[in-house]
VEXVEXTOR-739956 format. One record per atom (N, C-alpha, C, CB): x negated, y negated, z; residue number from 0; atom name. Coordinates in pm, whole numbers. Glycine has a CB too. Example, Ala and Ser with C-alpha at 12.3 -4.5 7.8 and 13.67 -1.06 7.14 Angstrom:
2
R      x      y      z num atome
R  -1319    569    780   0     N
R  -1230    450    780   0    CA
R  -1320    330    780   0     C
R  -1131    447    905   0    CB
R  -1285    225    708   1     N
R  -1367    106    714   1    CA
R  -1290     -3    787   1     C
R  -1408     60    572   1    CB
This chain:
192
R      x      y      z num atome
R     67  -2230   5451   0     N
R     64  -2116   5361   0    CA
R    190  -2033   5386   0     C
R    -66  -2030   5383   0    CB
R    263  -2009   5280   1     N
R    385  -1929   5290   1    CA
R    368  -1801   5210   1     C
R    508  -2008   5239   1    CB
R    424  -1694   5262   2     N
R    434  -1569   5188   2    CA
R    548  -1588   5089   2     C
R    457  -1443   5284   2    CB
R    535  -1537   4970   3     N
R    640  -1556   4872   3    CA
R    682  -1424   4809   3     C
R    593  -1653   4763   3    CB
R    813  -1401   4810   4     N
R    875  -1290   4737   4    CA
R    950  -1352   4620   4     C
R    971  -1205   4830   4    CB
R    930  -1298   4501   5     N
R   1001  -1345   4382   5    CA
R   1068  -1225   4317   5     C
R    904  -1418   4282   5    CB
R   1197  -1239   4289   6     N
R   1270  -1132   4221   6    CA
R   1379  -1196   4134   6     C
R   1331  -1031   4324   6    CB
R   1402  -1142   4019   7     N
R   1511  -1186   3932   7    CA
R   1518  -1339   3925   7     C
R   1645  -1129   3981   7    CB
R   1405  -1406   3906   8     N
R   1389  -1553   3899   8    CA
R   1422  -1625   4030   8     C
R   1477  -1607   3790   8    CB
R   1441  -1554   4139   9     N
R   1467  -1617   4269   9    CA
R   1341  -1608   4355   9     C
R   1588  -1547   4342   9    CB
R   1320  -1709   4440  10     N
R   1201  -1716   4524  10    CA
R   1242  -1730   4670  10     C
R   1110  -1834   4481  10    CB
R   1174  -1654   4758  11     N
R   1196  -1663   4903  11    CA
R   1060  -1679   4969  11     C
R   1272  -1535   4958  11    CB
R   1045  -1786   5048  12     N
R    922  -1808   5123  12    CA
R    943  -1769   5269  12     C
R    876  -1957   5112  12    CB
R    847  -1696   5325  13     N
R    854  -1643   5461  13    CA
R    730  -1683   5541  13     C
R    868  -1489   5459  13    CB
R    739  -1672   5672  14     N
R    624  -1694   5759  14    CA
R    562  -1559   5794  14     C
R    665  -1771   5887  14    CB
R    432  -1550   5781  15     N
R    360  -1427   5812  15    CA
R    354  -1407   5962  15     C
R    218  -1431   5753  15    CB
R    385  -1284   6006  16     N
R    379  -1250   6148  16    CA
R    236  -1235   6195  16     C
R    456  -1122   6174  16    CB
R    216  -1203   6323  17     N
R     82  -1198   6381  17    CA
R     -8  -1088   6327  17     C
R     95  -1182   6528  17    CB
R     49   -984   6267  18     N
R    -35   -873   6220  18    CA
R    -90   -894   6080  18     C
R     45   -745   6222  18    CB
R    -55  -1004   6014  19     N
R   -105  -1038   5882  19    CA
R    -61   -933   5780  19     C
R   -258  -1051   5884  19    CB
R   -131   -928   5670  20     N
R   -101   -835   5562  20    CA
R   -192   -714   5575  20     C
R   -119   -902   5423  20    CB
R   -134   -595   5580  21     N
R   -210   -471   5588  21    CA
R   -211   -406   5451  21     C
R   -151   -375   5696  21    CB
R   -330   -378   5400  22     N
R   -344   -318   5267  22    CA
R   -409   -183   5282  22     C
R   -427   -409   5172  22    CB
R   -348    -83   5220  23     N
R   -400     53   5223  23    CA
R   -425     98   5079  23     C
R   -302    150   5297  23    CB
R   -551    124   5046  24     N
R   -584    177   4914  24    CA
R   -561    328   4919  24     C
R   -732    143   4872  24    CB
R   -473    378   4835  25     N
R   -440    521   4839  25    CA
R   -470    586   4705  25     C
R   -293    541   4877  25    CB
R   -481    717   4709  26     N
R   -500    795   4587  26    CA
R   -404    913   4593  26     C
R   -648    844   4572  26    CB
R   -321    924   4493  27     N
R   -224   1033   4486  27    CA
R   -286   1147   4407  27     C
R    -90    986   4422  27    CB
R   -294   1264   4470  28     N
R   -353   1381   4405  28    CA
R   -256   1497   4412  28     C
R   -486   1419   4470  28    CB
R   -252   1570   4307  29     N
R   -174   1692   4303  29    CA
R   -267   1805   4259  29     C
R    -51   1679   4206  29    CB
R   -260   1916   4329  30     N
R   -345   2028   4293  30    CA
R   -260   2142   4239  30     C
R   -428   2074   4414  30    CB
R   -311   2202   4135  31     N
R   -242   2315   4073  31    CA
R   -336   2436   4077  31     C
R   -199   2282   3926  31    CB
R   -279   2553   4105  32     N
R   -356   2677   4108  32    CA
R   -317   2760   3985  32     C
R   -333   2757   4241  32    CB
R   -416   2793   3906  33     N
R   -390   2873   3786  33    CA
R   -370   3019   3825  33     C
R   -506   2859   3682  33    CB
R   -329   3099   3729  34     N
R   -307   3241   3753  34    CA
R   -435   3312   3795  34     C
R   -252   3307   3629  34    CB
R   -550   3259   3754  35     N
R   -678   3321   3791  35    CA
R   -725   3277   3929  35     C
R   -785   3287   3687  35    CB
R   -651   3185   3992  36     N
R   -686   3138   4125  36    CA
R   -766   3009   4126  36     C
R   -763   3243   4195  36    CB
R   -800   2960   4007  37     N
R   -876   2835   3998  37    CA
R   -784   2718   4037  37     C
R   -935   2815   3855  37    CB
R   -837   2627   4121  38     N
R   -762   2509   4163  38    CA
R   -814   2389   4086  38     C
R   -773   2487   4316  38    CB
R   -722   2315   4026  39     N
R   -763   2192   3959  39    CA
R   -678   2076   4008  39     C
R   -751   2207   3805  39    CB
R   -740   1959   4015  40     N
R   -671   1839   4058  40    CA
R   -617   1765   3936  40     C
R   -765   1747   4142  40    CB
R   -491   1729   3941  41     N
R   -429   1660   3828  41    CA
R   -353   1536   3877  41     C
R   -333   1755   3752  41    CB
R   -312   1454   3782  42     N
R   -231   1335   3809  42    CA
R   -293   1243   3913  42     C
R    -93   1377   3854  42    CB
R   -417   1205   3892  43     N
R   -482   1113   3983  43    CA
R   -441    970   3951  43     C
R   -635   1127   3976  43    CB
R   -411    893   4052  44     N
R   -397    749   4035  44    CA
R   -417    681   4169  44     C
R   -258    713   3976  44    CB
R   -476    564   4163  45     N
R   -501    488   4284  45    CA
R   -409    368   4289  45     C
R   -647    444   4292  45    CB
R   -344    348   4402  46     N
R   -255    233   4418  46    CA
R   -282    166   4552  46     C
R   -108    276   4407  46    CB
R   -226     49   4567  47     N
R   -232    -20   4694  47    CA
R    -93    -18   4755  47     C
R   -283   -167   4677  47    CB
R    -88     21   4882  48     N
R     36     13   4959  48    CA
R     17    -98   5062  48     C
R     73    151   5027  48    CB
R    117   -184   5078  49     N
R    105   -298   5166  49    CA
R    218   -301   5268  49     C
R    104   -427   5085  49    CB
R    190   -370   5378  50     N
R    293   -394   5480  50    CA
R    262   -528   5545  50     C
R    296   -278   5587  50    CB
R    367   -601   5579  51     N
R    349   -725   5653  51    CA
R    473   -751   5736  51     C
R    321   -843   5558  51    CB
R    451   -812   5852  52     N
R    561   -854   5937  52    CA
R    590  -1000   5905  52     C
R    528   -833   6089  52    CB
R    717  -1032   5885  53     N
R    756  -1170   5856  53    CA
R    861  -1216   5956  53     C
R    811  -1182   5712  53    CB
R    860  -1346   5980  54     N
R    959  -1411   6066  54    CA
R   1038  -1508   5979  54     C
R    890  -1485   6188  54    CB
R   1171  -1514   6000  55     N
R   1252  -1598   5913  55    CA
R   1381  -1642   5982  55     C
R   1285  -1524   5785  55    CB
R   1438  -1748   5929  56     N
R   1559  -1809   5984  56    CA
R   1685  -1735   5938  56     C
R   1568  -1957   5945  56    CB
R   1798  -1776   5992  57     N
R   1927  -1720   5951  57    CA
R   1952  -1742   5802  57     C
R   2042  -1783   6033  57    CB
R   1917  -1859   5750  58     N
R   1936  -1889   5608  58    CA
R   1852  -1795   5522  58     C
R   1899  -2035   5578  58    CB
R   1727  -1776   5559  59     N
R   1639  -1685   5484  59    CA
R   1689  -1542   5498  59     C
R   1492  -1697   5534  59    CB
R   1741  -1506   5614  60     N
R   1799  -1373   5633  60    CA
R   1906  -1346   5528  60     C
R   1859  -1359   5776  60    CB
R   1993  -1443   5504  61     N
R   2099  -1425   5404  61    CA
R   2039  -1410   5264  61     C
R   2197  -1546   5406  61    CB
R   1933  -1485   5235  62     N
R   1864  -1471   5106  62    CA
R   1802  -1332   5093  62     C
R   1755  -1579   5090  62    CB
R   1748  -1281   5203  63     N
R   1684  -1150   5200  63    CA
R   1784  -1036   5185  63     C
R   1602  -1129   5326  63    CB
R   1906  -1053   5231  64     N
R   2009   -952   5209  64    CA
R   2032   -935   5059  64     C
R   2142   -991   5282  64    CB
R   2036  -1047   4985  65     N
R   2050  -1041   4839  65    CA
R   1927   -975   4777  65     C
R   2071  -1182   4780  65    CB
R   1806  -1011   4828  66     N
R   1684   -946   4779  66    CA
R   1691   -795   4802  66     C
R   1558  -1006   4848  66    CB
R   1737   -753   4921  67     N
R   1744   -611   4954  67    CA
R   1837   -537   4857  67     C
R   1793   -592   5098  67    CB
R   1948   -600   4817  68     N
R   2038   -534   4722  68    CA
R   1967   -511   4588  68     C
R   2167   -617   4702  68    CB
R   1870   -595   4558  69     N
R   1788   -581   4436  69    CA
R   1681   -473   4457  69     C
R   1721   -718   4398  69    CB
R   1604   -487   4564  70     N
R   1489   -399   4588  70    CA
R   1528   -255   4617  70     C
R   1407   -452   4704  70    CB
R   1639   -232   4686  71     N
R   1678    -95   4723  71    CA
R   1713    -10   4603  71     C
R   1795    -98   4818  71    CB
R   1738    -75   4488  72     N
R   1769     -3   4365  72    CA
R   1642     43   4293  72     C
R   1852    -91   4273  72    CB
R   1526     12   4352  73     N
R   1399     49   4291  73    CA
R   1351    -52   4189  73     C
R   1411    184   4226  73    CB
R   1418   -167   4181  74     N
R   1376   -270   4086  74    CA
R   1250   -339   4138  74     C
R   1489   -374   4064  74    CB
R   1165   -380   4046  75     N
R   1039   -442   4086  75    CA
R   1057   -590   4117  75     C
R    934   -424   3977  75    CB
R    962   -641   4195  76     N
R    960   -780   4236  76    CA
R    815   -820   4257  76     C
R   1045   -803   4366  76    CB
R    789   -947   4285  77     N
R    652   -995   4303  77    CA
R    631  -1038   4448  77     C
R    622  -1113   4206  77    CB
R    506  -1025   4494  78     N
R    470  -1065   4629  78    CA
R    339  -1143   4625  78     C
R    457   -942   4722  78    CB
R    334  -1257   4695  79     N
R    211  -1336   4709  79    CA
R    189  -1363   4856  79     C
R    219  -1469   4629  79    CB
R     71  -1330   4906  80     N
R     37  -1361   5045  80    CA
R     30  -1512   5065  80     C
R    -98  -1296   5084  80    CB
R    -12  -1584   4963  81     N
R    -18  -1730   4965  81    CA
R     55  -1780   4841  81     C
R   -167  -1783   4970  81    CB
R    163  -1853   4861  82     N
R    247  -1898   4749  82    CA
R    171  -1987   4651  82     C
R    368  -1971   4800  82    CB
R     53  -2039   4688  83     N
R    -29  -2119   4597  83    CA
R   -120  -2032   4510  83     C
R   -112  -2218   4675  83    CB
R   -140  -1907   4547  84     N
R   -231  -1818   4474  84    CA
R   -153  -1712   4397  84     C
R   -329  -1751   4571  84    CB
R   -103  -1754   4282  85     N
R    -23  -1663   4199  85    CA
R    -80  -1653   4056  85     C
R    124  -1710   4194  85    CB
R   -212  -1667   4046  86     N
R   -278  -1652   3916  86    CA
R   -268  -1508   3869  86     C
R   -426  -1696   3924  86    CB
R   -222  -1491   3746  87     N
R   -204  -1357   3690  87    CA
R   -219  -1367   3539  87     C
R    -65  -1296   3728  87    CB
R   -327  -1311   3487  88     N
R   -354  -1321   3345  88    CA
R   -424  -1194   3297  88     C
R   -440  -1446   3314  88    CB
R   -469  -1195   3174  89     N
R   -542  -1082   3117  89    CA
R   -670  -1132   3051  89     C
R   -454  -1004   3015  89    CB
R   -759  -1040   3025  90     N
R   -883  -1076   2956  90    CA
R   -853  -1100   2808  90     C
R   -989   -966   2973  90    CB
R   -922  -1198   2754  91     N
R   -905  -1237   2614  91    CA
R  -1009  -1168   2526  91     C
R   -917  -1390   2599  91    CB
R  -1103  -1099   2587  92     N
R  -1209  -1030   2516  92    CA
R  -1284   -943   2614  92     C
R  -1305  -1129   2445  92    CB
R  -1399   -891   2571  93     N
R  -1478   -803   2656  93    CA
R  -1556   -882   2760  93     C
R  -1575   -720   2571  93    CB
R  -1575   -821   2877  94     N
R  -1660   -873   2984  94    CA
R  -1754   -761   3023  94     C
R  -1575   -924   3108  94    CB
R  -1883   -783   3006  95     N
R  -1982   -676   3023  95    CA
R  -2032   -666   3167  95     C
R  -2098   -699   2930  95    CB
R  -2058   -543   3209  96     N
R  -2121   -519   3340  96    CA
R  -2254   -592   3342  96     C
R  -2140   -365   3367  96    CB
R  -2290   -648   3457  97     N
R  -2416   -720   3470  97    CA
R  -2407   -865   3425  97     C
R  -2521   -650   3391  97    CB
R  -2290   -909   3380  98     N
R  -2269  -1048   3336  98    CA
R  -2172  -1117   3431  98     C
R  -2216  -1052   3189  98    CB
R  -2161  -1249   3420  99     N
R  -2071  -1327   3507  99    CA
R  -1954  -1387   3432  99     C
R  -2149  -1437   3574  99    CB
R  -1956  -1392   3301 100     N
R  -1850  -1454   3222 100    CA
R  -1733  -1359   3203 100     C
R  -1905  -1499   3086 100    CB
R  -1612  -1409   3232 101     N
R  -1490  -1330   3213 101    CA
R  -1394  -1413   3127 101     C
R  -1424  -1291   3353 101    CB
R  -1380  -1379   2997 102     N
R  -1291  -1453   2909 102    CA
R  -1144  -1420   2941 102     C
R  -1322  -1422   2760 102    CB
R  -1061  -1525   2958 103     N
R   -923  -1504   2999 103    CA
R   -826  -1568   2900 103     C
R   -899  -1561   3138 103    CB
R   -705  -1513   2893 104     N
R   -601  -1570   2807 104    CA
R   -545  -1698   2868 104     C
R   -488  -1469   2785 104    CB
R   -556  -1715   3001 105     N
R   -511  -1837   3070 105    CA
R   -589  -1850   3200 105     C
R   -357  -1833   3097 105    CB
R   -603  -1972   3248 106     N
R   -672  -1995   3375 106    CA
R   -583  -2069   3475 106     C
R   -800  -2075   3351 106    CB
R   -454  -2076   3447 107     N
R   -358  -2144   3534 107    CA
R   -364  -2084   3675 107     C
R   -215  -2134   3476 107    CB
R   -362  -2169   3776 108     N
R   -365  -2135   3919 108    CA
R   -502  -2085   3968 108     C
R   -261  -2029   3948 108    CB
R   -603  -2078   3882 109     N
R   -734  -2028   3923 109    CA
R   -828  -2146   3949 109     C
R   -793  -1935   3815 109    CB
R   -899  -2140   4063 110     N
R   -996  -2245   4098 110    CA
R  -1122  -2184   4157 110     C
R   -933  -2345   4197 110    CB
R  -1225  -2264   4162 111     N
R  -1352  -2221   4219 111    CA
R  -1331  -2175   4364 111     C
R  -1456  -2336   4213 111    CB
R  -1392  -2063   4400 112     N
R  -1381  -2008   4535 112    CA
R  -1271  -1904   4550 112     C
R  -1358  -2117   4632 112    CB
R  -1179  -1896   4455 113     N
R  -1072  -1796   4462 113    CA
R  -1129  -1655   4451 113     C
R   -968  -1820   4350 113    CB
R  -1069  -1562   4523 114     N
R  -1106  -1421   4514 114    CA
R   -998  -1352   4430 114     C
R  -1120  -1354   4657 114    CB
R  -1042  -1284   4324 115     N
R   -947  -1222   4230 115    CA
R   -980  -1075   4209 115     C
R   -950  -1296   4095 115    CB
R   -879  -1002   4165 116     N
R   -894   -861   4131 116    CA
R   -909   -849   3981 116     C
R   -773   -776   4182 116    CB
R  -1007   -775   3936 117     N
R  -1028   -746   3794 117    CA
R  -1012   -595   3780 117     C
R  -1170   -795   3742 117    CB
R   -915   -552   3696 118     N
R   -886   -409   3686 118    CA
R   -863   -366   3542 118     C
R   -764   -373   3771 118    CB
R   -921   -253   3507 119     N
R   -901   -195   3374 119    CA
R   -760   -139   3364 119     C
R  -1006    -85   3345 119    CB
R   -690   -167   3254 120     N
R   -553   -117   3240 120    CA
R   -550     30   3201 120     C
R   -477   -198   3136 120    CB
R   -655     79   3138 121     N
R   -657    219   3097 121    CA
R   -714    311   3204 121     C
R   -737    235   2970 121    CB
R   -758    251   3317 122     N
R   -814    331   3426 122    CA
R   -789    257   3556 122     C
R   -967    359   3404 122    CB
R   -677    287   3624 123     N
R   -641    211   3744 123    CA
R   -736    235   3861 123     C
R   -500    245   3787 123    CB
R   -830    327   3846 124     N
R   -930    349   3950 124    CA
R  -1059    273   3923 124     C
R   -959    497   3963 124    CB
R  -1060    187   3821 125     N
R  -1178    106   3792 125    CA
R  -1142    -40   3811 125     C
R  -1231    132   3647 125    CB
R  -1184    -96   3925 126     N
R  -1152   -234   3957 126    CA
R  -1256   -289   4052 126     C
R  -1010   -246   4017 126    CB
R  -1259   -421   4064 127     N
R  -1350   -487   4157 127    CA
R  -1295   -624   4194 127     C
R  -1492   -500   4096 127    CB
R  -1347   -679   4304 128     N
R  -1310   -813   4347 128    CA
R  -1414   -911   4295 128     C
R  -1298   -822   4502 128    CB
R  -1364  -1023   4242 129     N
R  -1449  -1125   4181 129    CA
R  -1424  -1258   4251 129     C
R  -1422  -1136   4027 129    CB
R  -1531  -1325   4293 130     N
R  -1521  -1460   4346 130    CA
R  -1552  -1557   4233 130     C
R  -1617  -1482   4469 130    CB
R  -1463  -1654   4210 131     N
R  -1481  -1748   4100 131    CA
R  -1581  -1857   4139 131     C
R  -1344  -1811   4059 131    CB
R  -1684  -1873   4057 132     N
R  -1781  -1981   4075 132    CA
R  -1731  -2108   4005 132     C
R  -1920  -1941   4020 132    CB
R  -1685  -2092   3880 133     N
R  -1634  -2208   3805 133    CA
R  -1528  -2161   3706 133     C
R  -1749  -2283   3732 133    CB
R  -1447  -2258   3662 134     N
R  -1340  -2230   3567 134    CA
R  -1359  -2319   3445 134     C
R  -1199  -2253   3631 134    CB
R  -1362  -2256   3328 135     N
R  -1361  -2329   3201 135    CA
R  -1216  -2323   3155 135     C
R  -1463  -2265   3092 135    CB
R  -1142  -2431   3179 136     N
R   -997  -2435   3163 136    CA
R   -947  -2374   3032 136     C
R   -950  -2577   3173 136    CB
R   -859  -2275   3048 137     N
R   -797  -2210   2934 137    CA
R   -886  -2114   2859 137     C
R   -749  -2311   2842 137    CB
R  -1013  -2099   2902 138     N
R  -1108  -2017   2826 138    CA
R  -1161  -1898   2907 138     C
R  -1224  -2103   2779 138    CB
R  -1222  -1927   3024 139     N
R  -1287  -1822   3101 139    CA
R  -1311  -1868   3243 139     C
R  -1420  -1780   3035 139    CB
R  -1353  -1773   3327 140     N
R  -1409  -1805   3458 140    CA
R  -1552  -1752   3458 140     C
R  -1323  -1743   3577 140    CB
R  -1633  -1811   3545 141     N
R  -1767  -1761   3568 141    CA
R  -1768  -1710   3712 141     C
R  -1878  -1872   3542 141    CB
R  -1806  -1586   3730 142     N
R  -1806  -1523   3863 142    CA
R  -1932  -1561   3941 142     C
R  -1797  -1370   3849 142    CB
R  -1925  -1555   4072 143     N
R  -2040  -1580   4158 143    CA
R  -2143  -1470   4138 143     C
R  -1997  -1589   4307 143    CB
R  -2098  -1344   4132 144     N
R  -2187  -1229   4117 144    CA
R  -2163  -1160   3982 144     C
R  -2166  -1129   4233 144    CB
R  -2262  -1084   3938 145     N
R  -2248  -1006   3816 145    CA
R  -2140   -900   3832 145     C
R  -2381   -942   3778 145    CB
R  -2071   -870   3723 146     N
R  -1968   -766   3725 146    CA
R  -2030   -629   3745 146     C
R  -1887   -769   3594 146    CB
R  -1960   -542   3814 147     N
R  -2007   -404   3838 147    CA
R  -1973   -312   3721 147     C
R  -1946   -349   3967 147    CB
R  -1854   -337   3658 148     N
R  -1807   -254   3548 148    CA
R  -1788   -341   3424 148     C
R  -1675   -183   3585 148    CB
R  -1770   -276   3309 149     N
R  -1736   -347   3185 149    CA
R  -1586   -340   3164 149     C
R  -1812   -286   3063 149    CB
R  -1530   -446   3106 150     N
R  -1386   -456   3083 150    CA
R  -1359   -497   2940 150     C
R  -1322   -556   3182 150    CB
R  -1238   -472   2894 151     N
R  -1199   -505   2757 151    CA
R  -1079   -599   2756 151     C
R  -1167   -376   2679 151    CB
R  -1046   -647   2637 152     N
R   -929   -735   2621 152    CA
R   -806   -668   2680 152     C
R   -907   -771   2472 152    CB
R   -719   -747   2739 153     N
R   -592   -705   2800 153    CA
R   -607   -642   2938 153     C
R   -523   -609   2709 153    CB
R   -730   -630   2992 154     N
R   -744   -584   3129 154    CA
R   -690   -693   3223 154     C
R   -894   -551   3162 154    CB
R   -658   -655   3345 155     N
R   -587   -742   3440 155    CA
R   -683   -829   3520 155     C
R   -503   -657   3537 155    CB
R   -645   -957   3536 156     N
R   -719  -1050   3622 156    CA
R   -614  -1131   3698 156     C
R   -815  -1144   3538 156    CB
R   -613  -1116   3833 157     N
R   -513  -1186   3915 157    CA
R   -569  -1214   4052 157     C
R   -383  -1103   3926 157    CB
R   -504  -1305   4125 158     N
R   -546  -1329   4262 158    CA
R   -541  -1199   4342 158     C
R   -457  -1438   4328 158    CB
R   -635  -1183   4432 159     N
R   -647  -1058   4509 159    CA
R   -521  -1025   4588 159     C
R   -765  -1068   4605 159    CB
R   -459  -1125   4648 160     N
R   -341  -1100   4730 160    CA
R   -211  -1142   4661 160     C
R   -354  -1173   4863 160    CB
R   -207  -1119   4530 161     N
R    -86  -1142   4452 161    CA
R    -56  -1015   4373 161     C
R   -101  -1267   4357 161    CB
R     63   -964   4390 162     N
R    106   -844   4320 162    CA
R    231   -880   4239 162     C
R    133   -725   4419 162    CB
R    219   -895   4108 163     N
R    333   -938   4026 163    CA
R    436   -829   4000 163     C
R    283   -989   3896 163    CB
R    404   -705   4037 164     N
R    496   -595   4008 164    CA
R    486   -490   4118 164     C
R    464   -533   3869 164    CB
R    575   -502   4219 165     N
R    577   -408   4331 165    CA
R    717   -351   4349 165     C
R    528   -476   4461 165    CB
R    724   -241   4422 166     N
R    853   -182   4460 166    CA
R    853   -160   4610 166     C
R    881    -48   4383 166    CB
R    970   -166   4669 167     N
R    983   -150   4813 167    CA
R    965     -4   4852 167     C
R   1120   -201   4861 167    CB
R    899     18   4964 168     N
R    888    152   5023 168    CA
R    984    166   5140 168     C
R    743    179   5068 168    CB
R   1055     57   5174 169     N
R   1149     58   5285 169    CA
R   1270    144   5251 169     C
R   1194    -86   5319 169    CB
R   1319    217   5348 170     N
R   1442    295   5330 170    CA
R   1561    224   5394 170     C
R   1427    435   5391 170    CB
R   1532    114   5465 171     N
R   1639     35   5526 171    CA
R   1592   -109   5543 171     C
R   1683     95   5663 171    CB
R   1687   -200   5554 172     N
R   1657   -339   5583 172    CA
R   1739   -378   5704 172     C
R   1688   -433   5459 172    CB
R   1673   -380   5821 173     N
R   1742   -403   5947 173    CA
R   1659   -497   6035 173     C
R   1768   -269   6019 173    CB
R   1651   -627   5996 174     N
R   1571   -722   6074 174    CA
R   1620   -734   6218 174     C
R   1573   -859   6008 174    CB
R   1527   -752   6308 175     N
R   1559   -768   6450 175    CA
R   1557   -915   6487 175     C
R   1458   -689   6539 175    CB
R   1651   -955   6571 176     N
R   1659  -1093   6619 176    CA
R   1549  -1114   6722 176     C
R   1800  -1125   6681 176    CB
R   1476  -1226   6709 177     N
R   1368  -1261   6801 177    CA
R   1382  -1409   6833 177     C
R   1226  -1228   6739 177    CB
R   1465  -1443   6933 178     N
R   1493  -1583   6965 178    CA
R   1578  -1646   6855 178     C
R   1362  -1662   6984 178    CB
R   1529  -1755   6800 179     N
R   1601  -1825   6693 179    CA
R   1572  -1765   6555 179     C
R   1564  -1972   6693 179    CB
R   1481  -1669   6549 180     N
R   1439  -1612   6421 180    CA
R   1464  -1463   6416 180     C
R   1291  -1641   6395 180    CB
R   1453  -1409   6296 181     N
R   1456  -1266   6272 181    CA
R   1313  -1223   6239 181     C
R   1555  -1228   6157 181    CB
R   1285  -1094   6256 182     N
R   1157  -1041   6212 182    CA
R   1181   -903   6150 182     C
R   1056  -1032   6329 182    CB
R   1096   -873   6052 183     N
R   1106   -746   5982 183    CA
R    969   -713   5924 183     C
R   1215   -751   5869 183    CB
R    933   -586   5924 184     N
R    811   -542   5859 184    CA
R    847   -486   5722 184     C
R    735   -436   5945 184    CB
R    796   -550   5618 185     N
R    820   -510   5480 185    CA
R    710   -414   5437 185     C
R    825   -633   5386 185    CB
R    747   -307   5367 186     N
R    652   -211   5315 186    CA
R    676   -197   5165 186     C
R    664    -72   5388 186    CB
R    569   -205   5086 187     N
R    585   -197   4942 187    CA
R    458   -146   4877 187     C
R    622   -333   4884 187    CB
R    465   -111   4749 188     N
R    351    -58   4675 188    CA
R    352   -112   4534 188     C
R    353     95   4674 188    CB
R    234   -111   4474 189     N
R    222   -151   4334 189    CA
R    308    -60   4248 189     C
R     75   -146   4287 189    CB
R    365   -115   4146 190     N
R    446    -38   4052 190    CA
R    360    -10   3929 190     C
R    578   -114   4014 190    CB
R    285     99   3933 191     N
R    193    132   3822 191    CA
R    264    210   3714 191     C
R     74    211   3872 191    CB
């Protein structure tokens, strides 16, 4: 299993360090105080912030320098914890709470047993993890458990540990030499 970074049609595979992938679900809140003293919370959104330590060779180090010149500009890129799990599609129709059928525009890279994220595009705080029981190729998946929420066409369905649109949170790229390899902890967040 290789970690995969993809940017500008280029792909870099890395080895995951001992700390694995750390995922932090965050919520950004801003509070405003009106002239009357009333406090209201505005601009709510929930995102995932991730970090992972990777080990890589001199050749990969040179590839990552080029990636860094891309990422430091705030340009988005993709990250997969497992380079084989890069399923990313949308719903082709409605999926009702209490049901197991999820109609999809594509089922490429999806197989039975995969854990996927299902998220509403109009409400980034409404999402759940779905385990695939079966795949009806090109049509739908059937979940192991009933859905908790209802979803509509164009909502997001992707592998749980695949983020097709992230930005770096790193302020520097300074890998440390560790024997024959380099190591670096990458920090990034969803680009909502």
